[in-house]
C-alpha positions in Angstrom: 10.0 0.6 -17.0 8.1 3.1 -14.8 7.0 6.4 -16.4 9.5 9.1 -15.7 7.5 10.6 -12.9 7.8 7.5 -10.8 11.3 6.4 -12.0 13.8 5.7 -9.2 17.5 6.2 -9.2 19.3 2.9 -9.1 22.5 4.7 -8.2 21.0 6.1 -5.0 22.2 4.0 -2.0 19.4 2.3 -0.1 21.3 2.5 3.2 18.9 -0.1 4.7 18.9 -0.4 8.5 17.0 -3.3 10.2 16.6 -4.0 13.9 14.5 -6.4 15.9 11.7 -4.9 18.0 10.8 -7.8 20.4 8.8 -5.6 22.7 6.6 -4.1 20.0 2.9 -5.2 19.7 2.8 -8.2 17.5 -0.4 -9.2 15.7 -0.7 -12.9 14.9 2.3 -13.8 17.0 4.5 -12.0 14.5 8.2 -11.3 15.1 8.5 -7.5 14.6 11.4 -5.7 12.9 11.8 -2.0 12.3 13.6 -0.8 9.2 14.7 2.3 7.4 15.7 3.1 3.9 16.6 6.0 1.7 14.3 7.2 -1.1 14.9 10.4 -3.1 16.9 11.7 -0.2 14.3 11.0 2.4 14.6 8.5 5.2 11.6 6.1 5.1 10.7 4.2 8.3 8.9 0.9 8.1 7.7 -2.1 10.1 8.1 -5.7 9.1 6.0 -8.5 10.6 7.5 -11.9 10.2 5.7 -15.2 10.7 6.6 -16.9 14.0 8.1 -19.8 12.1 11.7 -18.9 11.2 11.6 -21.1 8.2 11.0 -19.4 4.9 11.9 -17.6 2.9 8.4 -16.0 3.3 6.4 -14.2 0.7 5.7 -10.6 1.5 2.6 -8.3 1.4 3.3 -4.6 1.2 0.4 -3.2 3.1 -0.4 0.6 3.2 -2.3 2.8 5.5 -4.9 5.5 4.8 -4.9 9.3 5.1 -3.8 10.4 8.6 -2.6 6.9 9.5 0.7 5.3 9.9 2.6 1.9 9.6 1.4 1.1 13.2 -2.3 1.7 12.6 -4.6 -0.7 14.4 -6.6 -1.5 11.3 -3.4 -2.7 9.6 -2.7 -5.0 12.5 -6.3 -6.3 12.2 -5.6 -7.3 8.6 -2.0 -8.4 9.0 -2.5 -10.8 12.0 -4.2 -13.6 10.1 -1.9 -13.0 7.1 1.2 -13.5 9.2 -0.4 -16.7 10.8 -1.0 -17.9 7.2 2.7 -17.7 6.4 3.2 -14.2 4.8 5.4 -11.5 6.0 3.8 -8.0 6.0 5.7 -4.8 5.5 4.3 -1.3 6.1 6.0 2.1 5.7 5.0 5.6 6.8 3.9 7.4 3.7 5.3 11.0 3.3 4.0 13.4 5.9 2.5 10.6 7.9 3.6 8.8 11.1 7.2 9.4 11.9 7.4 11.6 8.8 4.6 14.0 9.9 5.2 17.7 9.5 3.4 20.3 11.6 3.4 22.6 8.6 2.7 20.3 5.7 0.7 17.2 6.9 -2.6 18.9 7.3 -2.0 20.7 4.0 -1.6 17.5 2.0 -4.7 16.0 3.6 -6.5 19.1 2.4 -5.0 18.6 -1.1 -6.5 15.1 -1.1 -10.0 16.4 -0.5 -9.5 19.1 -3.1 -8.1 16.7 -5.7 -11.4 14.8 -5.8 -13.6 17.9 -5.6 -12.2 19.1 -8.9 -10.2 21.9 -7.3 -6.9 22.4 -9.2 -4.2 20.5 -7.3 -1.0 22.3 -6.3 2.5 21.0 -6.9 2.4 19.6 -3.3 -0.1 16.9 -4.2 1.8 15.9 -7.3 5.1 15.7 -5.4 3.4 13.8 -2.6 2.1 11.1 -5.0 5.5 11.0 -6.7 7.4 10.5 -3.5 4.9 7.9 -2.2 5.1 5.7 -5.3 8.9 6.0 -5.4 9.1 5.1 -1.6 7.0 1.9 -2.3 9.2 0.9 -5.1 12.4 1.5 -3.0 10.8 -0.5 -0.2 10.6 -3.6 -2.4 14.2 -3.0 -3.4 15.2 -3.0 0.2 13.2 -6.0 1.2 14.7 -8.0 -1.7 17.9 -8.4 0.3 16.2 -9.6 3.5 17.4 -13.2 4.3 13.9 -14.3 5.5 11.9 -12.9 2.5 11.3 -14.2 -1.0 11.2 -11.0 -3.1 9.9 -13.0 -6.0 6.6 -13.6 -4.2 5.1 -10.3 -3.2 1.7 -8.7 -3.4 0.2 -5.3 -2.5 -2.7 -4.3 -0.3 -3.9 -0.9 0.6 -6.7 1.0 2.4 -8.1 4.4 1.3 -5.1 6.6 0.6 -3.0 3.4 0.5 -5.2 2.3 -2.4 -5.2 5.6 -4.2 -1.4 5.6 -4.2 -1.0 1.9 -4.5 -3.0 1.7 -7.7 -0.4 3.8 -9.4 2.5 1.9 -7.7 1.1 -1.4 -8.9 0.7 -0.1 -12.4 4.4 1.0 -12.7 6.1 -1.8 -10.7 6.3 -5.3 -12.2 7.0 -7.2 -9.0 3.6 -7.5 -7.2 1.9 -10.7 -8.3 -1.6 -9.6 -7.1 -3.2 -6.6 -5.4 -6.1 -6.2 -3.0 -7.3 -2.5 -3.0 -9.8 -1.4 -0.4 -12.0 1.7 0.0 -10.2 3.7 -2.7 -11.1 5.3 -6.0 -10.1 7.2 -9.1 -10.4 10.8 -10.1 -7.8 12.2 -7.6 -5.6 14.9 -8.9 -4.4 15.8 -12.4 -4.0 13.0 -15.0 -0.3 12.5 -14.3 -1.1 11.3 -10.8 -4.6 10.0 -11.1 -4.7 6.3 -10.3 -7.0 5.5 -13.2 -4.2 6.4 -15.5 -2.0 3.5 -14.1 -4.1 0.7 -12.8 -4.7 -0.7 -16.2 -1.0 -1.4 -16.6 -1.3 -4.0 -13.7 -3.0 -6.5 -16.1 -2.8 -9.4 -16.6 -1.9 -9.6 -12.9 -5.1 -10.1 -10.8 -6.6 -7.4 -8.7 -9.5 -7.3 -6.1 -11.3 -4.1 -5.2 -13.0 -4.1 -1.8 -15.5 -1.3 -1.2 -18.0 0.0 1.4 -21.6 0.5 0.4 -22.0 3.4 2.8 -18.6 5.0 2.3 -18.9 8.6 3.4 -15.5 9.6 2.0 -15.0 7.8 -1.3 -18.1 8.2 -3.6 -19.3 5.1 -5.3 -18.7 6.6 -8.7 -15.0 7.0 -7.8 -14.7 3.4 -6.7 -16.4 2.2 -9.9 -14.2 4.4 -12.0 -11.0 2.8 -10.6 -12.5 -0.7 -11.2 -13.5 0.2 -14.7 -10.0 1.4 -15.5 -8.4 -1.9 -14.4 -7.7 -4.7 -16.8 -8.7 -8.3 -16.5 -8.6 -10.4 -14.4 -10.3 -8.2 -11.8 -13.0 -8.7 -9.1 -15.0 -6.2 -7.0 -16.7 -6.9 -3.7 -19.0 -4.5 -1.8 -19.6 -4.8 2.0 -22.3 -3.2 4.0 -20.2 -0.7 6.0 -18.9 2.8 6.2 -15.4 3.9 5.3 -13.8 3.3 8.7 -15.6 0.1 9.7 -14.9 -2.6 7.1 -16.0 -5.9 8.6 -13.7 -8.8 9.2 -15.2 -10.5 6.2 -13.7 -7.9 4.0 -10.2 -8.4 5.4 -10.6 -12.2 5.0 -11.7 -11.7 1.4 -8.5 -9.8 0.7 -6.3 -12.5 2.2 -8.2 -15.4 0.5 -7.6 -13.5 -2.8 -3.9 -12.8 -2.3 -2.9 -16.1 -0.6 -2.7 -18.4 -3.7 -0.8 -15.8 -5.7 1.8 -15.9 -2.9 2.3 -19.6 -3.3 0.6 -20.3 0.1 -1.8 -23.2 0.6 
């Protein structure tokens, strides 16, 4: 069971809507679908990339964007293209106050809260609520995808970049379904203990996790990356790449896929 902060209401209807998006950009020759679901009263938009082969059912990677990004971010496509070619479906959602859910009033404020959370400044209730909504949205997304006829909900993994890792570490710690996780350019020490990812990532064990970090990261201090790694249980791996926060090399994306692939049952 998830801790109370991240518990979802099973009686809340998912109200899932799915539609094909044949004209949308498609990395890796993917078939693109758009979907929506309900989470704690919010409508959550997402994008699903399906392998060109209509066989399946396909395993799925839940892949999440960084701060200021969206489900349609180019760096998500750079990662997802080879993964789709390799036989996995890739699902991404817009996190709260991002992408289609952006708010002229609150989006900039929550990004400021992210910076303040790691600087030791006391977080407001907005940051706690943002983390809570995000983790619940990810859990509800797996609920929604479980009914998709082309997906195998029993074979899923999580991958995230930056904010996607900071939030995803907590999600992975409270949700039993991801078989493995690849967490890139994130860290611990963000926010009060009830939403700090270091408080949850240890619960992911004994499922395997890979941490991918940038040696010249100008946004996430090395100490924060090492703190998140230290809090994780075994089995775990960490890999450092010579890059900045926003220019992870293709080798890093390949390492994430090679790590996740066998846990998804793919050759």
